[in-house]
N, CA, C and O of each residue as an XYZ file, in Angstrom:
576
protein
N     113.375    175.188    223.595
C     112.012    174.796    223.388
C     111.628    173.617    224.277
O     110.444    173.398    224.535
N     112.581    172.885    224.732
C     112.298    171.759    225.609
C     112.465    172.133    227.076
O     112.533    171.258    227.938
N     112.531    173.407    227.356
C     112.748    173.849    228.729
C     111.478    173.789    229.563
O     111.579    173.689    230.786
N     110.304    173.842    228.982
C     109.058    173.826    229.732
C     108.933    172.569    230.598
O     108.648    172.695    231.789
N     109.136    171.351    230.049
C     109.029    170.167    230.908
C     110.062    170.175    232.029
O     109.768    169.745    233.144
N     111.278    170.661    231.741
C     112.305    170.712    232.791
C     111.920    171.702    233.873
O     112.122    171.431    235.057
N     111.376    172.831    233.492
C     110.954    173.831    234.455
C     109.816    173.289    235.316
O     109.805    173.478    236.532
N     108.869    172.621    234.683
C     107.753    172.026    235.421
C     108.229    170.981    236.408
O     107.740    170.932    237.537
N     109.178    170.140    236.006
C     109.727    169.122    236.902
C     110.478    169.763    238.055
O     110.405    169.279    239.185
N     111.202    170.848    237.788
C     111.944    171.537    238.844
C     110.987    172.147    239.861
O     111.221    172.063    241.067
N     109.913    172.760    239.378
C     108.932    173.354    240.295
C     108.272    172.263    241.131
O     108.112    172.435    242.339
N     107.886    171.148    240.522
C     107.279    170.039    241.257
C     108.237    169.523    242.323
O     107.812    169.258    243.448
N     109.511    169.376    241.999
C     110.502    168.918    242.971
C     110.596    169.879    244.145
O     110.643    169.447    245.297
N     110.624    171.181    243.865
C     110.722    172.166    244.944
C     109.488    172.144    245.840
O     109.603    172.278    247.058
N     108.318    171.977    245.248
C     107.094    171.915    246.047
C     107.104    170.679    246.934
O     106.773    170.765    248.116
N     107.477    169.537    246.382
C     107.511    168.310    247.180
C     108.577    168.369    248.255
O     108.355    167.899    249.370
N     109.726    168.936    247.941
C     110.807    169.036    248.927
C     110.431    169.982    250.052
O     110.856    169.784    251.190
N     109.637    171.014    249.755
C     109.260    171.993    250.770
C     108.038    171.548    251.573
O     107.750    172.133    252.617
N     107.321    170.538    251.114
C     106.136    170.084    251.834
C     106.547    169.541    253.192
O     107.506    168.775    253.287
N     105.837    169.927    254.243
C     106.228    169.466    255.573
C     105.973    167.981    255.745
O     105.047    167.414    255.165
N     106.810    167.374    256.547
C     106.595    165.981    256.922
C     105.449    165.981    257.931
O     104.862    167.028    258.207
N     105.135    164.829    258.473
C     104.065    164.751    259.463
C     104.320    165.779    260.560
O     105.447    165.936    261.029
N     103.258    166.480    260.963
C     103.395    167.563    261.932
C     103.451    167.062    263.368
O     103.676    167.850    264.287
N     103.251    165.766    263.574
C     103.280    165.209    264.927
C     104.090    163.922    264.955
O     104.338    163.289    263.929
N     104.490    163.564    266.156
C     105.160    162.292    266.416
C     104.335    161.540    267.448
O     103.978    162.108    268.480
N     104.022    160.264    267.188
C     103.322    159.458    268.175
C     104.265    159.151    269.329
O     105.460    158.940    269.119
N     103.733    159.124    270.544
C     104.527    158.676    271.678
C     104.604    157.157    271.612
O     103.576    156.480    271.600
N     105.800    156.628    271.570
C     106.000    155.182    271.507
C     106.251    154.672    272.916
O     107.246    155.029    273.546
N     105.352    153.843    273.402
C     105.470    153.296    274.752
C     106.109    151.919    274.722
O     105.862    151.128    273.811
N     106.936    151.636    275.728
C     107.630    150.361    275.875
C     107.416    149.858    277.289
O     107.281    150.663    278.211
N     107.381    148.536    277.485
C     107.198    148.034    278.850
C     108.450    148.253    279.700
O     109.577    148.163    279.212
N     108.223    148.542    280.982
C     109.333    148.613    281.944
C     109.709    147.173    282.283
O     108.971    146.486    282.989
N     110.844    146.724    281.785
C     111.220    145.327    281.940
C     112.231    145.081    283.051
O     112.264    143.992    283.625
N     113.042    146.059    283.357
C     114.099    145.834    284.351
C     113.653    146.327    285.722
O     112.792    147.202    285.814
N     114.224    145.779    286.782
C     113.913    146.275    288.127
C     114.234    147.766    288.280
O     113.528    148.480    288.993
N     115.285    148.234    287.622
C     115.645    149.655    287.714
C     114.551    150.529    287.096
O     114.213    151.577    287.647
N     113.997    150.107    285.955
C     112.926    150.882    285.330
C     111.682    150.892    286.220
O     111.067    151.940    286.420
N     111.319    149.742    286.744
C     110.148    149.661    287.617
C     110.360    150.491    288.879
O     109.441    151.173    289.333
N     111.543    150.439    289.441
C     111.854    151.214    290.640
C     111.760    152.709    290.359
O     111.261    153.471    291.187
N     112.239    153.128    289.191
C     112.158    154.542    288.817
C     110.706    155.005    288.807
O     110.382    156.043    289.385
N     109.826    154.242    288.152
C     108.417    154.615    288.062
C     107.780    154.603    289.445
O     107.031    155.516    289.792
N     108.069    153.587    290.227
C     107.418    153.445    291.523
C     107.969    154.407    292.569
O     107.211    154.910    293.398
N     109.266    154.669    292.545
C     109.891    155.498    293.572
C     110.048    156.946    293.133
O     109.521    157.852    293.778
N     110.771    157.169    292.036
C     111.040    158.537    291.580
C     109.771    159.266    291.161
O     109.605    160.450    291.454
N     108.875    158.558    290.476
C     107.654    159.192    290.001
C     106.486    158.993    290.964
O     105.400    159.531    290.747
N     106.708    158.222    292.026
C     105.705    158.053    293.072
C     104.460    157.313    292.651
O     103.373    157.615    293.144
N     104.583    156.362    291.763
C     103.408    155.671    291.245
C     103.096    154.365    291.948
O     101.983    153.859    291.803
N     104.016    153.797    292.699
C     103.728    152.539    293.383
C     103.444    151.416    292.404
O     103.925    151.420    291.271
N     102.663    150.465    292.854
C     102.304    149.328    292.001
C     101.285    149.770    290.960
O     100.444    150.621    291.249
N     101.344    149.206    289.750
C     100.343    149.556    288.734
C      98.964    149.074    289.164
O      98.861    148.102    289.912
N      97.899    149.736    288.703
C      96.552    149.371    289.118
C      96.097    148.003    288.655
O      95.250    147.392    289.308
N      96.628    147.500    287.551
C      96.263    146.168    287.060
C      97.476    145.590    286.354
O      98.193    146.305    285.653
N      97.703    144.321    286.534
C      98.864    143.704    285.903
C      98.493    142.312    285.425
O      97.909    141.523    286.168
N      98.833    142.021    284.190
C      98.606    140.704    283.619
C      99.858    139.876    283.892
O     100.907    140.142    283.304
N      99.772    138.879    284.771
C     100.972    138.102    285.101
C     101.571    137.364    283.910
O     102.731    136.954    283.961
N     100.804    137.188    282.845
C     101.328    136.512    281.656
C     102.218    137.436    280.827
O     102.968    136.966    279.971
N     102.141    138.748    281.074
C     102.935    139.707    280.322
C     104.236    140.014    281.055
O     104.252    140.098    282.284
N     105.332    140.184    280.307
C     106.590    140.545    280.955
C     106.556    141.983    281.448
O     105.772    142.798    280.960
N     107.394    142.283    282.400
C     107.537    143.656    282.860
C     106.850    143.915    284.178
O     106.286    143.015    284.802
N     106.911    145.165    284.585
C     106.427    145.571    285.897
C     104.954    145.942    285.905
O     104.375    146.138    286.974
N     104.346    146.040    284.749
C     102.976    146.509    284.674
C     102.884    147.967    284.256
O     101.783    148.498    284.107
N     104.033    148.629    284.064
C     104.075    150.003    283.591
C     104.695    150.048    282.204
O     105.604    149.274    281.901
N     104.210    150.949    281.363
C     104.830    151.266    280.081
C     105.372    152.685    280.184
O     104.850    153.500    280.944
N     106.416    152.978    279.421
C     106.992    154.319    279.451
C     107.321    154.798    278.045
O     107.493    154.001    277.122
N     107.403    156.108    277.905
C     107.855    156.748    276.671
C     108.715    157.931    277.083
O     108.491    158.536    278.131
N     109.688    158.255    276.266
C     110.518    159.432    276.526
C     110.423    160.368    275.334
O     110.398    159.931    274.184
N     110.370    161.663    275.623
C     110.266    162.673    274.573
C     110.796    163.984    275.133
O     110.564    164.306    276.298
N     111.495    164.727    274.318
C     111.989    166.046    274.726
C     110.946    167.076    274.333
O     110.913    167.521    273.186
N     110.098    167.454    275.269
C     108.997    168.371    274.979
C     109.426    169.827    274.879
O     108.801    170.608    274.161
N     110.493    170.203    275.596
C     110.899    171.605    275.624
C     112.205    171.872    274.881
O     112.776    172.958    274.988
N     112.672    170.884    274.132
C     113.847    171.036    273.274
C     115.094    171.487    274.040
O     115.909    172.255    273.527
N     115.229    170.989    275.289
C     116.405    171.342    276.082
C     117.454    170.239    276.094
O     118.482    170.363    276.759
N     117.196    169.156    275.358
C     118.138    168.049    275.304
C     117.948    167.039    276.424
O     118.657    166.033    276.470
N     117.002    167.287    277.329
C     116.706    166.384    278.440
C     115.289    165.862    278.233
O     114.354    166.647    278.076
N     115.129    164.558    278.232
C     113.821    163.969    277.940
C     112.861    164.074    279.110
O     113.247    163.946    280.272
N     111.599    164.310    278.772
C     110.518    164.152    279.717
C     110.089    162.686    279.643
O     110.396    161.999    278.669
N     109.381    162.206    280.671
C     108.977    160.808    280.754
C     107.462    160.738    280.828
O     106.838    161.455    281.610
N     106.873    159.877    280.016
C     105.438    159.586    280.085
C     105.283    158.144    280.518
O     106.009    157.270    280.044
N     104.336    157.883    281.423
C     104.085    156.508    281.863
C     102.589    156.222    281.775
O     101.756    157.128    281.813
N     102.282    154.947    281.659
C     100.896    154.477    281.693
C     100.907    153.032    282.146
O     101.912    152.342    281.976
N      99.809    152.555    282.722
C      99.730    151.135    283.065
C      99.749    150.293    281.791
O      99.194    150.688    280.766
N     100.394    149.129    281.869
C     100.454    148.243    280.705
C      99.087    147.690    280.352
O      98.740    147.597    279.175
N      98.313    147.323    281.353
C      97.000    146.719    281.125
C      95.946    147.803    280.982
O      96.062    148.885    281.559
N      94.930    147.500    280.215
C      93.811    148.434    280.099
C      93.074    148.456    281.433
O      92.813    147.403    282.014
N      92.740    149.637    281.917
C      92.036    149.746    283.184
C      91.286    151.064    283.211
O      91.355    151.842    282.259
N      90.568    151.318    284.298
C      89.792    152.535    284.445
C      90.181    153.214    285.745
O      90.705    152.576    286.659
N      89.926    154.496    285.821
C      90.206    155.224    287.048
C      91.281    156.264    286.851
O      91.880    156.341    285.779
N      91.538    157.074    287.880
C      92.468    158.190    287.736
C      93.920    157.783    287.517
O      94.700    158.580    286.995
N      94.305    156.574    287.897
C      95.688    156.152    287.715
C      95.883    155.383    286.415
O      96.943    154.794    286.206
N      94.891    155.376    285.544
C      94.972    154.535    284.354
C      95.199    155.288    283.063
O      95.166    154.685    281.990
N      95.423    156.550    283.130
C      95.716    157.306    281.926
C      97.215    157.416    281.729
O      97.984    156.583    282.209
N      97.615    158.450    281.021
C      99.025    158.738    280.774
C      99.416    159.924    281.645
O      98.732    160.947    281.664
N     100.512    159.777    282.358
C     101.065    160.871    283.159
C     102.405    161.257    282.544
O     103.212    160.392    282.206
N     102.639    162.568    282.400
C     103.877    163.076    281.818
C     104.613    163.866    282.889
O     104.024    164.691    283.587
N     105.922    163.598    283.008
C     106.754    164.216    284.042
C     107.942    164.921    283.399
O     108.479    164.480    282.383
N     108.336    166.032    284.024
C     109.563    166.729    283.649
C     110.386    166.939    284.914
O     109.859    166.922    286.027
N     111.665    167.135    284.724
C     112.557    167.329    285.869
C     112.727    168.831    286.096
O     113.214    169.551    285.224
N     112.314    169.297    287.294
C     112.426    170.703    287.674
C     113.128    170.777    289.025
O     112.676    170.185    290.005
N     114.235    171.507    289.064
C     115.003    171.673    290.303
C     115.336    170.347    290.974
O     115.236    170.217    292.194
N     115.733    169.363    290.170
C     116.162    168.071    290.710
C     115.046    167.122    291.093
O     115.318    166.044    291.622
N     113.797    167.487    290.843
C     112.665    166.616    291.174
C     111.823    166.361    289.941
O     111.735    167.211    289.055
N     111.203    165.190    289.881
C     110.278    164.876    288.801
C     108.915    165.448    289.158
O     108.375    165.155    290.225
N     108.356    166.265    288.267
C     107.088    166.948    288.493
C     106.109    166.537    287.399
O     106.442    166.568    286.215
N     104.899    166.153    287.804
C     103.872    165.779    286.832
C     103.339    167.040    286.159
O     102.913    167.979    286.831
N     103.365    167.052    284.823
C     102.905    168.218    284.079
C     101.653    167.936    283.250
O     101.052    168.858    282.700
N     101.262    166.666    283.160
C     100.026    166.303    282.460
C      99.575    164.942    282.945
O     100.379    164.027    283.118
N      98.276    164.824    283.163
C      97.672    163.531    283.468
C      96.382    163.474    282.683
O      95.447    164.227    282.955
N      96.329    162.585    281.710
C      95.199    162.521    280.790
C      94.744    161.072    280.649
O      95.565    160.155    280.631
N      93.437    160.873    280.551
C      92.912    159.507    280.487
C      93.065    158.873    279.115
O      92.868    157.665    278.982
N      93.406    159.636    278.101
C      93.632    159.067    276.772
C      94.928    158.260    276.780
O      95.948    158.718    277.296
N      94.885    157.070    276.211
C      96.073    156.208    276.241
C      96.988    156.417    275.038
O      98.162    156.050    275.096
N      96.484    156.993    273.957
C      97.309    157.252    272.774
C      97.497    158.758    272.625
O      96.527    159.512    272.548
N      98.742    159.180    272.586
C      99.062    160.597    272.463
C     100.049    160.804    271.338
O     100.839    159.917    271.014
N      99.996    161.982    270.746
C     101.037    162.381    269.804
C     101.524    163.761    270.223
O     100.854    164.480    270.965
N     102.700    164.110    269.732
C     103.344    165.350    270.140
C     103.611    166.181    268.895
O     104.180    165.693    267.919
N     103.190    167.452    268.940
C     103.432    168.350    267.810
C     104.918    168.640    267.693
O     105.624    168.698    268.700
N     105.389    168.819    266.486
C     106.803    169.154    266.289
C     107.066    170.630    266.564
O     108.180    171.007    266.925
N     106.050    171.460    266.396
C     106.190    172.893    266.626
C     106.175    173.178    268.128
O     105.418    172.559    268.877
N     107.015    174.117    268.561
C     107.094    174.504    269.968
C     106.329    175.806    270.170
O     106.530    176.776    269.439
N     105.449    175.816    271.171
C     104.695    177.015    271.540
C     104.901    177.241    273.032
O     104.774    176.311    273.829
N     105.216    178.462    273.404
C     105.436    178.807    274.809
C     106.506    177.938    275.451
O     106.461    177.685    276.655
N     107.457    177.484    274.666
C     108.587    176.732    275.199
C     108.429    175.220    275.204
O     109.413    174.512    275.418
N     107.234    174.703    274.979
C     106.985    173.259    274.973
C     106.183    172.876    273.736
O     105.464    173.698    273.167
N     106.314    171.634    273.335
C     105.527    171.115    272.223
C     104.106    170.801    272.695
O     103.919    170.345    273.822
N     103.108    171.040    271.848
C     101.732    170.670    272.160
C     101.616    169.151    272.198
O     102.350    168.445    271.507
N     100.693    168.659    273.008
C     100.381    167.229    273.071
C      98.958    167.064    272.572
O      98.048    167.755    273.031
N      98.765    166.148    271.630
C      97.453    165.922    271.040
C      96.888    164.598    271.525
O      97.580    163.580    271.549
N      95.610    164.631    271.912
C      94.929    163.425    272.375
C      93.579    163.352    271.686
O      93.242    164.212    270.873
N      92.810    162.329    272.012
C      91.471    162.188    271.445
C      90.574    163.357    271.851
O      89.640    163.702    271.127
N      90.851    163.962    272.996
C      90.015    165.056    273.501
C      90.402    166.417    272.956
O      89.638    167.373    273.086
N      91.576    166.523    272.346
C      91.982    167.805    271.785
C      93.463    168.067    271.981
O      94.263    167.143    272.122
N      93.810    169.338    271.987
C      95.198    169.773    272.085
C      95.487    170.264    273.495
O      94.750    171.077    274.053
N      96.570    169.754    274.053
C      97.041    170.182    275.364
C      98.225    171.109    275.122
O      99.182    170.738    274.442
N      98.160    172.328    275.684
C      99.202    173.325    275.457
C      99.823    173.729    276.785
O      99.139    173.824    277.805
N     101.127    173.963    276.755
C     101.877    174.367    277.941
C     101.399    175.733    278.413
O     101.304    176.669    277.620
N     101.097    175.848    279.712
C     100.601    177.106    280.285
C     101.684    177.864    281.032
O     101.457    178.987    281.483
N     102.851    177.266    281.166
C     103.919    177.863    281.965
C     104.227    177.038    283.198
O     105.317    177.138    283.760
N     103.262    176.217    283.627
C     103.454    175.324    284.785
C     103.019    173.897    284.501
O     103.549    172.947    285.078
N     102.057    173.756    283.616
C     101.507    172.436    283.285
C     100.813    172.545    281.936
O     100.742    173.624    281.349
N     100.306    171.426    281.454
C      99.546    171.421    280.209
C      98.067    171.655    280.522
O      97.551    171.177    281.533
N      97.396    172.397    279.642
C      95.961    172.658    279.774
C      95.308    172.391    278.425
O      95.892    172.667    277.378
N      94.098    171.856    278.458
C      93.345    171.573    277.245
C      92.873    172.883    276.634
O      92.242    173.697    277.308
N      93.182    173.086    275.345
C      92.811    174.346    274.692
C      91.617    174.205    273.760
O      91.057    175.215    273.331
N      91.216    172.992    273.435
C      90.015    172.823    272.606
C      89.423    171.468    272.818
O      88.407    171.136    272.208
């Protein structure tokens, strides 16, 4: 006769345990503080000097984030200028390594991005203020 409350508690536990966690992960950006990090951004990714740099702030003027977008165990790299600025070099650029070279697969002016946990067409979707960016097979394209 006291099984009803136990059954109700068990069902509630199963529903809560099965509820999905957040469906996205925010990209966490960190300043490039070492000469090696700055050299990587400037040389390997071909970005040169950042468009604006606050001399009072530590680092090279670039921020970076790493994320495995295609679930292959190798991280893709996202970079953005540390300082707020305008223009084509002031958004977030995302690079992946293809055939030994770093290739830009997304360049978006939104500075805050999140990444979907679900994989579609081999890569995770990237969400920005403008909408969802989905992998097309060669690069990301805005789908809405």
